[in-house]
C-alpha positions in Angstrom: -4.1 29.0 14.2 -3.8 27.3 10.9 -0.8 25.1 10.3 2.0 26.7 8.4 4.7 25.2 6.1 6.7 24.1 9.3 3.5 22.0 10.0 4.8 19.5 12.5 7.1 20.6 15.3 7.2 19.4 18.9 6.1 22.7 20.3 3.0 22.8 18.1 1.3 19.5 18.1 -1.7 18.8 20.3 -3.5 15.5 20.5 -7.3 15.6 20.9 -9.0 12.4 22.0 -12.8 12.5 21.0 -15.3 11.3 23.6 -18.5 12.3 21.9 -19.9 11.6 18.5 -17.7 12.6 15.6 -20.4 14.7 13.9 -21.0 16.7 17.1 -17.4 17.4 17.6 -16.9 18.6 13.9 -19.8 20.9 14.4 -18.3 22.5 17.5 -15.0 22.9 15.8 -16.6 24.8 13.0 -17.9 27.4 15.4 -14.4 28.4 16.5 -12.6 30.9 14.2 -9.1 29.5 13.5 -9.9 25.9 13.9 -11.7 25.5 10.5 -9.0 23.3 9.1 -9.4 20.8 11.8 -13.0 20.3 10.8 -11.7 19.5 7.3 -9.4 16.9 8.7 -12.0 15.1 10.8 -13.6 13.2 7.8 -10.1 12.2 6.7 -8.4 11.3 9.9 -11.2 9.7 12.0 -13.5 7.6 10.0 -16.8 7.0 11.7 -16.6 3.2 11.3 -13.4 3.0 13.5 -15.3 2.3 16.7 -13.8 -0.9 18.2 -10.7 -3.1 18.0 -10.4 -6.8 18.7 -6.9 -8.0 19.8 -5.5 -11.5 18.9 -7.0 -13.0 22.0 -10.5 -11.8 21.1 -10.6 -9.0 23.6 -12.6 -6.0 22.5 -11.7 -2.3 23.2 -12.8 1.1 22.0 -10.6 2.4 19.2 -8.9 5.7 20.3 -10.3 8.2 18.0 -7.8 11.1 17.8 -7.0 14.2 15.8 -4.0 16.3 15.8 -4.1 20.0 16.1 -1.1 21.9 14.8 -0.6 25.5 15.8 2.0 27.6 14.2 1.8 30.1 17.0 3.5 28.8 20.2 1.5 31.3 22.3 -1.7 29.9 21.0 -0.5 26.4 21.6 0.0 27.2 25.3 -3.2 29.2 25.7 -5.3 26.3 24.4 -3.6 23.9 26.9 -4.3 26.5 29.6 -7.9 26.7 28.8 -8.2 22.9 28.8 -6.6 22.8 32.3 -9.1 25.5 33.5 -12.0 23.4 32.0 -10.7 20.3 34.0 -10.5 22.2 37.2 -14.1 23.5 36.7 -13.1 27.1 36.6 -15.1 29.9 34.9 -14.0 30.9 31.4 -13.1 34.5 30.7 -15.1 36.5 28.2 -14.2 35.6 24.6 -13.1 32.1 25.4 -16.3 30.5 26.5 -16.9 29.0 22.9 -14.2 26.5 23.9 -16.3 25.0 26.7 -18.7 23.1 24.4 -15.7 21.9 22.3 -14.0 20.5 25.5 -17.1 18.7 26.6 -16.7 16.5 23.7 -13.2 15.6 24.4 -11.8 12.8 26.5 -8.4 14.4 26.6 -6.2 17.2 25.2 -2.6 17.0 25.7 0.7 17.9 24.1 2.5 15.4 21.9 4.3 13.0 24.4 6.3 9.9 24.8 3.2 7.7 24.3 2.9 9.2 20.8 6.6 8.7 20.1 6.6 5.1 21.4 3.3 3.6 20.6 2.3 4.9 17.2 5.1 3.0 15.4 4.7 -0.3 17.4 8.1 0.2 18.9 6.9 -0.8 22.5 5.3 -4.0 21.3 8.4 -5.1 19.4 10.8 -4.3 22.3 8.6 -6.2 24.7 8.7 -9.2 22.4 12.3 -9.2 21.3 14.1 -8.0 24.4 12.2 -9.7 27.3 14.5 -12.6 27.7 18.0 -11.2 26.6 20.5 -9.7 29.0 22.2 -6.4 28.5 23.6 -6.9 25.1 23.6 -3.8 22.8 20.6 -3.5 20.6 19.7 -1.1 17.8 16.8 1.3 17.6 15.8 4.3 15.5 15.1 7.9 16.6 13.1 10.0 14.1 13.7 13.6 15.0 11.6 16.5 14.0 13.5 18.0 11.0 14.5 21.5 12.1 14.7 24.2 9.4 17.8 25.8 11.1 21.0 23.9 10.9 22.1 25.0 14.3 19.0 23.5 15.9 19.4 20.3 13.8 22.9 20.0 15.0 22.0 20.6 18.6 19.3 17.9 18.6 21.8 15.4 17.2 24.4 16.4 19.7 22.1 16.0 22.6 21.0 12.7 21.5 24.6 11.5 21.2 25.3 12.8 24.7 22.4 10.9 26.1 23.2 7.7 24.3 26.9 7.8 25.5 25.8 8.6 29.1 24.0 5.1 29.4 26.8 3.2 27.7 25.1 3.4 24.2 26.4 4.4 20.8 25.4 6.9 18.2 25.7 4.6 15.1 24.7 6.8 12.3 22.5 9.6 10.9 20.5 10.2 7.8 18.9 13.5 6.8 16.6 14.0 3.8 15.0 17.4 3.6 12.9 16.3 0.6 11.0 13.9 2.7 11.3 15.9 6.0 13.3 13.2 7.6 16.0 13.3 10.2 16.8 9.9 11.6 19.5 8.6 14.0 20.4 5.0 14.5 21.4 4.3 18.1 22.5 1.3 20.2 21.9 0.9 23.9 21.8 -1.9 26.4 18.6 -3.9 26.0 17.6 -3.0 29.6 17.1 0.7 28.5 14.5 -0.2 26.0 12.8 -2.7 28.4 12.5 0.3 30.8 10.8 2.2 28.0 8.4 -0.7 27.7 7.5 -0.7 31.3 7.3 3.1 31.9 6.1 4.2 28.4 8.8 6.8 29.0 12.4 7.4 27.8 13.6 8.7 31.1 17.3 8.5 30.2 16.8 10.4 26.9 15.7 14.0 26.2 12.8 13.6 23.9 11.8 17.2 23.1 13.1 17.0 19.6 11.9 13.5 19.0 9.0 12.7 16.7 8.9 9.0 16.8 10.9 5.9 18.0 11.1 2.9 15.6 12.1 -0.6 16.1 14.7 -1.7 13.5 14.7 -5.0 11.6 10.9 -5.0 11.3 10.9 -4.9 7.6 11.2 -8.6 7.1 10.1 -11.6 5.3 8.7 -14.3 7.5 10.6 -17.7 7.3 9.4 -21.2 8.0 10.0 -24.8 7.2 9.8 -25.5 3.5 7.4 -28.1 2.2 8.8 -28.8 -1.2 6.5 -29.7 -4.0 7.2 -33.3 -5.1 7.3 -32.4 -8.9 10.4 -30.5 -10.0 10.3 -27.6 -12.3 11.8 -27.7 -15.8 14.3 -25.1 -16.9 13.5 -23.0 -19.9 16.4 -22.5 -22.4 14.7 -19.4 -24.0 17.2 -16.5 -23.7 16.5 -13.1 -22.4 17.0 -10.0 -24.4 17.4 -6.4 -23.8 17.7 -4.3 -20.7 16.1 -5.0 -17.3 12.6 -3.2 -17.1 11.6 -4.6 -13.7 13.7 -4.4 -10.5 13.3 -6.4 -7.4 14.4 -5.1 -3.9 14.2 -8.2 -1.7 16.3 -11.2 -0.4 19.2 -12.7 -2.2 17.9 -15.2 -4.9 19.3 -18.6 -5.7 20.5 -17.4 -9.2 21.3 -20.9 -10.3 17.8 -22.2 -9.8 16.3 -23.8 -12.9 13.5 -21.2 -13.1 15.9 -18.2 -12.7 19.1 -19.2 -14.4 19.9 -16.8 -17.1 16.9 -14.7 -16.3 18.0 -12.4 -13.5 20.8 -9.8 -13.0 21.9 -9.9 -9.3 23.6 -6.8 -8.2 25.2 -7.7 -4.8 27.5 -4.8 -3.6 27.5 -6.1 -0.1 28.9 -9.5 -1.2 26.2 -11.5 0.5 26.5 -14.3 -2.2 29.6 -15.4 -0.3 28.0 -15.4 3.1 24.4 -16.5 2.8 23.8 -20.3 2.5 21.7 -21.3 -0.5 19.0 -22.9 1.8 18.4 -19.5 3.3 17.6 -17.6 0.2 13.8 -18.3 0.3 12.0 -15.0 -0.2 14.2 -13.5 -2.8 14.2 -16.7 -4.8 10.3 -16.9 -4.6 9.7 -13.2 -5.5 12.1 -13.4 -8.4 10.4 -16.5 -9.6 6.9 -14.9 -9.6 8.1 -11.7 -11.4 9.6 -13.8 -14.2 7.0 -16.5 -14.6 3.8 -15.6 -12.5 2.2 -18.8 -11.0 4.4 -21.7 -12.1 1.1 -23.7 -12.0 -0.2 -21.4 -14.7 0.6 -21.1 -18.4 2.2 -17.7 -18.6 5.4 -17.4 -20.6 8.4 -15.8 -18.8 9.4 -12.3 -19.3 11.6 -11.8 -22.3 13.9 -9.3 -20.6 16.1 -10.1 -17.5 15.0 -9.0 -14.1 17.3 -6.8 -12.0 17.5 -8.0 -8.3 19.2 -6.0 -5.6 19.3 -7.9 -2.4 18.3 -5.7 0.6 17.1 -8.5 3.0 19.3 -11.1 4.6 19.1 -13.5 7.6 21.4 -11.6 10.1 21.8 -14.5 12.5 24.2 -17.5 12.7 23.7 -20.3 10.2 22.6 -22.8 13.0 19.6 -20.6 14.0 16.4 -22.3 12.3 13.9 -20.6 10.3 15.7 -17.2 10.2 13.8 -14.3 8.9 15.2 -12.2 6.1 15.4 -8.6 7.1 16.9 -5.3 6.4 20.3 -4.7 8.0 20.2 -3.5 11.5 23.3 -1.4 11.3 21.7 1.0 8.9 18.5 3.1 8.8 15.8 1.6 6.5 15.4 4.9 4.6 19.2 4.9 4.0 19.2 1.3 2.8 16.3 1.8 0.3 17.4 5.3 -0.9 20.9 3.9 -1.6 19.5 0.9 -3.6 17.2 3.0 -5.7 19.9 5.6 -6.4 22.2 2.8 -7.6 19.6 1.9 -10.1 19.1 5.3 -11.7 21.8 7.8 -10.8 25.4 8.5 -12.0 27.3 7.5 -15.0 27.3 3.9 -13.8 23.6 3.6 -13.1 23.0 -0.1 -12.6 19.6 -0.4 -14.6 18.5 3.0 -15.8 15.8 1.6 -18.0 13.8 -0.1 -15.2 10.2 1.1 -15.2 8.8 -0.7 -12.2 10.4 -1.6 -8.8 9.0 -4.3 -6.6 9.2 -3.9 -2.8 7.2 -6.9 -1.5 7.9 -6.5 2.3 6.6 -4.2 4.9 7.3 -3.0 8.4 5.3 -5.5 10.5 5.5 -3.1 13.5 4.2 0.0 11.8 0.6 0.0 10.7 -0.6 3.2 8.8 -2.1 5.6 11.4 -2.5 9.1 10.0 1.1 9.9 9.8 2.9 8.9 6.6 5.9 6.8 7.5 9.5 7.8 6.5 9.6 4.8 4.1 6.4 5.9 2.3 7.6 9.4 2.0 10.8 8.2 0.5 9.1 6.0 -2.1 6.8 9.0 -3.0 9.8 11.3 -3.6 11.9 8.7 -5.4 8.9 7.7 -7.6 8.5 11.3 -9.0 12.2 12.1 -9.1 13.0 9.0 -11.2 9.6 8.6 -13.0 9.4 5.0 -11.8 6.5 2.9 -10.5 7.0 1.3 -7.1 4.8 -1.8 -6.6 4.5 -2.5 -2.9 2.6 -5.2 -0.9 -0.2 -4.0 1.5 1.1 -6.3 4.3 -0.1 -9.4 5.9 -2.0 -9.8 9.3 -1.6 -13.3 10.8 -3.3 -12.9 14.1 -6.2 -15.4 14.9 -9.7 -14.3 14.1 -12.6 -14.5 16.6 -15.7 -16.6 15.4 -18.9 -17.5 17.2 -19.0 -20.8 19.1 -22.1 -22.1 17.2 -20.4 -21.8 13.8 -21.4 -24.6 11.4 -18.0 -25.8 10.3 -19.6 -27.8 7.5 -21.3 -24.8 6.0 -18.9 -23.1 3.6 -21.1 -20.0 3.2 -21.4 -19.5 6.9 -17.6 -19.8 7.4 -17.0 -17.3 4.7 -19.4 -14.8 6.1 -18.2 -15.1 9.7 -14.7 -14.8 8.7 -15.4 -11.7 6.8 -17.3 -10.4 9.9 -14.2 -11.1 12.0 -12.0 -9.2 9.6 -14.4 -6.3 9.5 -14.6 -6.1 13.3 -10.7 -6.1 13.7 -10.2 -3.7 10.8 -8.6 -0.9 13.0 -5.8 -3.4 13.9 -5.3 -4.8 10.4 -4.3 -1.7 8.6 -1.7 -1.2 5.9 2.0 -1.8 6.8 4.5 0.9 5.9 5.3 1.9 3.3 2.1 0.6 1.7 0.4 4.0 2.3 2.7 5.6 -0.3 0.4 7.6 -2.6 2.6 7.3 -5.7 3.2 3.6 -5.3 0.7 0.9 -6.5 -0.3 -0.9 -3.3 -1.3 -4.5 -3.9 -3.6 -6.6 -1.7 -3.9 -10.4 -2.0 -6.9 -11.9 -3.7 -7.9 -15.4 -2.5 -7.0 -17.1 -5.7 -4.3 -19.2 -7.4 -4.0 -21.8 -10.1 -3.0 -24.8 -8.0 -6.5 -26.4 -8.1 -5.7 -28.1 -4.8 -8.4 -29.2 -2.4 -7.4 -29.3 1.3 -6.7 -32.8 2.5 -5.6 -32.0 6.0 -7.3 -30.3 9.0 -7.2 -26.8 7.2 -10.4 -25.4 5.8 -11.1 -23.1 2.7 -12.2 -19.9 4.3 -13.3 -18.1 1.1 -15.2 -19.5 -2.0 -15.2 -16.2 -4.0 -11.8 -15.4 -5.7 -12.8 -11.7 -5.9 -12.6 -11.5 -2.3 -9.4 -10.6 -0.5 -7.3 -13.2 1.3 -8.1 -13.1 5.1 -4.4 -12.1 5.7 -4.4 -9.1 3.4 -4.1 -5.7 5.1 -7.1 -3.2 5.0 -7.0 0.4 3.8 -7.6 3.2 3.2 -4.6 5.4 2.7 -3.5 9.0 3.1 -6.5 11.2 3.5 -8.7 8.1 2.9 -7.4 7.5 -0.6 -8.4 4.0 -1.9 -5.9 1.5 -0.6 -4.9 -1.1 -1.4 -5.2 -0.1 -5.0 -5.9 -3.5 -6.4 -6.0 -7.2 -5.5 -3.9 -9.7 -7.3 -3.9 -13.4 -7.0 -2.1 -14.1 -3.8 -2.8 -17.7 -3.2 -5.5 -19.4 -1.1 -4.8 -19.0 2.5 -6.4 -21.7 4.5 -7.5 -21.7 8.1 -7.8 -23.9 11.1 -10.9 -23.5 13.2 -10.3 -24.3 16.8 -12.8 -25.9 19.3 -15.0 -23.5 21.1 -13.6 -21.8 24.2 -15.3 -21.6 27.6 -16.4 -18.1 26.9 -18.5 -19.2 24.0 -16.1 -18.2 21.2 -13.7 -20.0 19.0 -10.5 -18.9 17.0 -9.6 -19.4 13.4 -5.8 -19.7 13.2 -3.9 -19.0 10.0 -1.2 -21.7 9.6 1.8 -20.6 7.6 2.8 -23.5 5.4 4.4 -23.9 1.9 2.0 -26.7 1.0 -0.7 -26.6 -1.6 -2.8 -24.5 -2.3 -1.1 -21.3 -3.2 1.0 -19.7 -5.9 3.7 -22.0 -7.0 7.2 -20.4 -6.7 10.8 -21.4 -7.0 12.5 -22.4 -3.7 15.9 -23.5 -2.5 16.4 -27.0 -1.1 18.3 -28.3 1.9 19.9 -30.6 -0.7 22.6 -28.2 -2.1 22.7 -30.0 -5.4 18.9 -29.6 -6.1 18.0 -26.6 -8.2 14.6 -27.3 -9.4 12.6 -27.3 -6.2 9.3 -25.3 -5.7 6.9 -24.5 -3.0 3.4 -23.0 -2.7 3.2 -19.5 -1.2 0.5 -17.1 -0.1 0.0 -13.4 0.9 0.5 -9.9 -0.3 4.1 -10.3 -1.2 3.2 -13.0 -3.8 0.4 -10.7 -5.0 2.8 -7.7 -5.5 5.2 -9.9 -7.3 2.4 -11.0 -9.6 1.6 -7.3 -10.3 5.3 -6.8 -11.1 5.2 -9.8 -13.5 2.3 -8.2 -15.4 4.2 -4.9 -15.4 7.0 -6.6 -17.2 4.7 -8.0 -19.7 2.9 -4.7 -20.3 6.4 -3.0 -20.9 7.0 -5.5 -23.6 3.7 -4.6 -25.3 4.4 -0.9 -25.0 7.6 -1.4 -26.7 5.9 -3.3 -29.5 3.3 -0.7 -29.9 5.8 2.0 -30.3 7.4 0.1 -33.0 4.0 -0.1 -34.7 2.7 3.4 -34.1 5.9 5.6 -33.7 5.2 9.0 -32.4 1.4 8.3 -32.1 2.1 6.4 -28.9 2.9 8.0 -25.7 6.7 8.1 -25.2 8.8 5.9 -22.9 9.0 8.8 -20.3 5.2 8.0 -19.5 5.8 4.3 -19.0 5.5 4.4 -15.2 2.1 6.0 -15.2 0.9 3.9 -18.2 1.8 0.8 -16.2 0.0 2.2 -13.2 -3.1 2.8 -15.2 -3.0 -0.5 -17.2 -2.4 -2.6 -14.0 -5.6 -1.1 -12.6 -7.8 -0.8 -15.6 -9.2 -4.3 -15.5 -10.0 -4.1 -11.7 -13.5 -5.2 -10.7 -15.3 -5.8 -7.4 -17.2 -8.6 -9.2 -19.1 -10.9 -6.7 -17.3 -9.6 -3.7 -19.3 -6.3 -3.3 -22.5 -8.0 -2.1 -20.8 -10.3 0.3 -18.8 -7.3 1.9 -22.1 -5.2 2.1 -23.7 -8.2 4.0 -20.8 -8.3 6.3 -20.9 -4.6 7.2 -24.6 -4.8 7.8 -24.2 -7.8 10.1 -21.6 -6.0 12.3 -23.7 -2.9 12.6 -22.1 -0.7 10.0 -23.6 0.9 7.0 -23.3 -0.5 3.5 -21.2 1.9 1.5 -18.8 2.0 -1.4 -16.2 3.7 0.9 -16.2 0.9 3.4 -16.2 -1.8 0.6 -13.2 -0.1 -0.9 -11.2 -0.4 2.3 -11.3 -4.3 1.8 -11.4 -4.5 -1.9 -9.5 -1.4 -3.1 -10.5 -1.0 -6.9 -11.0 -4.8 -6.9 -9.3 -7.9 -8.3 -7.3 -7.1 -11.4 -6.6 -9.2 -14.5 -4.0 -7.1 -16.3 -3.6 -9.4 -19.2 -6.9 -7.9 -20.4 -5.9 -4.2 -20.2 -4.3 -3.8 -23.6 -6.4 -6.3 -25.5 -9.2 -5.3 -27.9 -11.7 -7.5 -29.7 -15.0 -7.0 -31.5 -16.9 -6.4 -28.2 -14.3 -4.4 -26.4 -12.4 -1.4 -27.4 -9.7 0.4 -25.3 -7.9 3.7 -26.0 -4.8 5.0 -24.3 -3.5 8.5 -23.9 -1.1 10.6 -21.8 1.0 13.6 -21.4 2.2 16.1 -18.9 0.1 18.6 -17.2 0.8 21.7 -14.9 -1.1 23.7 -12.4 -4.6 24.8 -13.6 -4.2 22.8 -16.8 -7.0 21.1 -18.6 -6.5 18.4 -21.3 -9.6 17.1 -23.1 -9.9 13.8 -24.9 -12.7 12.5 -27.2 -13.6 8.8 -27.2 -15.9 8.3 -30.3 -19.0 6.2 -29.5 -19.8 3.1 -31.6 -22.6 4.0 -33.9 -24.2 0.5 -33.4 -24.8 1.2 -29.7 -27.1 4.2 -30.4 -30.6 3.7 -29.2 -30.0 0.1 -28.2 -30.8 -1.4 -24.8 -27.6 -3.6 -24.9 -25.8 -3.8 -21.5 -22.5 -1.9 -21.7 -19.7 -1.2 -19.4 -17.5 1.9 -19.5 -14.2 1.9 -17.6 -12.1 5.0 -17.1 -8.8 5.0 -15.4 -6.4 8.1 -14.7 -3.0 7.6 -13.1 -0.3 10.1 -12.3 2.7 10.8 -10.2 2.9 13.8 -8.0 5.6 15.5 -5.9 4.8 15.6 -2.2 5.0 18.1 0.6 5.5 16.2 3.8 5.3 19.6 5.8 1.7 20.1 4.6 -1.3 18.3 6.0 -2.6 17.7 2.5 0.7 16.1 1.5 0.0 15.5 -2.2 1.1 18.6 -4.2 -1.0 18.0 -7.2 -4.7 16.8 -7.5 -5.6 15.5 -11.0 -9.2 14.6 -11.9 -10.8 12.8 -14.7 -14.3 14.3 -15.5 -16.4 12.3 -18.1 -18.8 14.4 -20.2 -20.7 14.1 -23.4 -22.9 11.0 -23.4 -21.1 9.2 -20.6 -23.7 9.8 -17.8 -26.6 8.9 -20.1 -24.9 5.7 -21.2 -24.0 4.3 -17.8 -23.9 4.9 -14.0 -21.2 4.3 -11.4 -21.3 0.9 -9.8 -18.1 0.5 -7.7 -15.6 2.8 -6.0 -16.7 5.8 -3.9 -16.5 9.0 -6.0 -14.8 11.0 -3.3 -12.3 8.4 -2.2 -11.4 7.8 -5.9 -10.0 11.3 -6.2 -8.0 11.4 -3.0 -4.8 9.6 -4.2 -3.0 9.4 -7.5 -5.3 6.9 -9.2 -8.8 7.4 -10.3 -10.7 4.3 -11.5 -14.3 4.5 -12.5 -16.5 1.5 -13.5 -19.8 2.5 -15.1 -22.6 0.2 -16.3 -25.9 0.8 -18.1 -28.4 -0.8 -20.4 -30.9 2.0 -21.3 -31.4 2.9 -24.9 -29.7 6.2 -25.4 -30.0 8.0 -28.9 -27.1 9.9 -30.2 -26.0 11.2 -33.6 -23.1 9.8 -35.7 -19.9 11.3 -34.5 -21.0 11.6 -30.9 -18.2 11.0 -28.2 -17.5 10.7 -24.6 -15.6 13.7 -23.7 -12.8 13.1 -21.0 -11.4 16.2 -19.3 -8.2 15.9 -17.3 -7.7 18.7 -14.9 -4.8 19.6 -12.4 -4.9 21.9 -9.3 -2.5 22.6 -6.5 -3.3 20.6 -3.4 -0.5 21.0 -0.8 1.4 24.2 -1.5 2.9 25.6 -4.7 3.1 23.3 -7.7 6.0 24.4 -10.0 6.4 21.4 -12.3 4.4 19.5 -14.8 3.1 16.1 -13.9 3.1 12.8 -16.0 -0.2 11.2 -16.3 -2.0 8.3 -18.4 -5.5 7.8 -19.2 -7.3 4.6 -20.3 -10.9 4.3 -21.4 -12.8 1.2 -22.5 -16.2 0.4 -23.8 -17.4 -3.2 -23.5 -20.6 -5.1 -24.6 -21.5 -8.7 -24.2 -19.7 -10.8 -26.8 -22.9 -12.6 -27.8 -24.6 -9.4 -29.1 -22.2 -9.2 -32.1 -21.8 -5.5 -32.3 -18.6 -4.4 -34.1 -17.8 -1.7 -31.7 -13.9 -2.0 -32.0 -13.9 -1.4 -35.8 -16.4 1.5 -35.4 -14.2 3.3 -32.8 -11.0 2.6 -34.8 -12.4 4.2 -37.9 -13.8 7.2 -36.0 -10.3 8.0 -34.5 -7.9 10.2 -36.4 -5.1 8.2 -34.8 -5.5 4.3 -34.8 -6.4 2.8 -31.4 -3.1 2.3 -29.6 -3.8 -1.4 -28.9 -3.7 -4.6 -30.9 -6.4 -7.2 -31.2 -4.4 -10.1 -29.9 -1.3 -9.7 -27.8 0.6 -11.7 -25.2 0.4 -9.2 -22.3 
């Protein structure tokens, strides 16, 4: 009964709701021939810490722990349902089937995939309840994701049936998009709002045949939150330094204010829809801010702007009349999101008139606020994974923001900053199941960015808002929580996303109090360019927070790193990895400096206080691989040496690298840190439960284990995605002979079906000792390498 290549079809999916302990259920599954794969899935799909959820009003509820059984044999599917019904009626089992009784005793329910799955797993019901409660019978859009049929005749029949049902209720079949590479068949429909309100009330689509429907999605939910701008009193000065060369970073976001002092002459706006003529300058908030951060970083800081122009393709716009205040910028509602983004990326790279073929990194700093990652990879994430490998480009995506209030104890001492920090962390930990990644942040090829509670504003709150976090290595309390597909580490890293302040409300009658998260553009935060209501003013700035800002900061550093790579190729010629590996080099370099720092102990204390175990795996869900400072990744000095390598590798391949050890470290008790990072891009197989076609692994050998021990990310979780980041520390005296080395083996195996292509990968390795010990490790490693170290000692990264 194992899942075949046609792994998800409506006649084959059963939903199992677990009532007993997960370990007991897994043991029962293992005793039944044919269900072995389900036992493998349990550890990945149902994490043992997902026990309870807390809603925005502080109500607690048991989290629905579910797994999905896919049977390629329809007869077996129906027989298992029949056995479950027999069990519920208390009937005796026939010989040969009694082994299922103990399994069923550990279930709360076993049912076929139904409309509750189609409607609720994507957040569609909640969105429709909110958006359509007070409108009449105007026509509204919604998305139907159909199961992609292999046979064209069945695919056509499903579309025809959907068109017929839509037209029967006065609706419209607006458009269709099919992409077999990502296993997607989507239809955009319009119906009277009353039909979707019925679905909200009944949790059914009574007017629509749903046999061929996989999910319903609410459209327009991939949006940038709007609000009243609190302009910084100090204007920004324009820089007259010209840009040179081709765009290397692209931004898919809102339309920017191209004439702003911080953007003028530094961006290439590609506007095929002609939004420049229709969107007022005052409404170009998100695109202006994101472009500003990509070019400059935090305007309160001292970074120099990127030397190359930044390509901006507007995909978000305020699709409401100009008189509507605080309009959100969102994807068009008359097209499917996957169609919009696929078209935008294809325009970048494909055809004789490709708009920006030398782009190496693409920023997507918005997510679907209705769709939290819940076992099934979203269409948008599948699209990014496919496009990333197809075009060898790195997508940098935001993890998503969660702005719901957090529940705190009534006796909280609001004058004790350590207590506030701890209790807010506990509130985040308790509500983790409802603070997950927003689509497409689960993409395995993309670099997913969470927000660190840090900025360069230096501002101290002067109003009723409170600083919730004192340690900048901790995530912002708005930042979404991982992990990713098959429990891969997600978000990958934290970047400075501004300091999000809170208001702590008075205690409620039930003995609790809420911390609310006010959205303002006042200090503190990352300083970004902004439009002004004064049409003649082009030098305004605001302060912004969240994962969009953090992702834009990562894109800024990606642009700086590309400049360094170009410089290094001019210095070392063919000894440097070629431009075809830029995407994976950027991925490795952006992560290589990531550390948990002082956050690990605080997160462990939080987990212990809420009744969970202290573990690297749980810490990684909040911290990813840690807060990154990418300007350090390609810098060497006397006490730190980094080497860079890369290539392509195929199925069952193995590449070995030697990192010479500094002779001055031999037999010394000096503290040392070894950092190893492996990044790659993989094709995906959405029809296979393992999804990722290629699994690469970095295995350190030689003296590595004797020199240092792992201190941060969980070793298993670090090998589940397309990024392996190891931080090891040690201080024991380890004798070794001259010429000794750390051996680094990169291996590749198939993971989700046949692997017929070679994969690009990059590897970075660093050895670091305290500066005060005065050991010349850089020079010793440089002399030991046949090829000079591919970094320079001082570089503006």
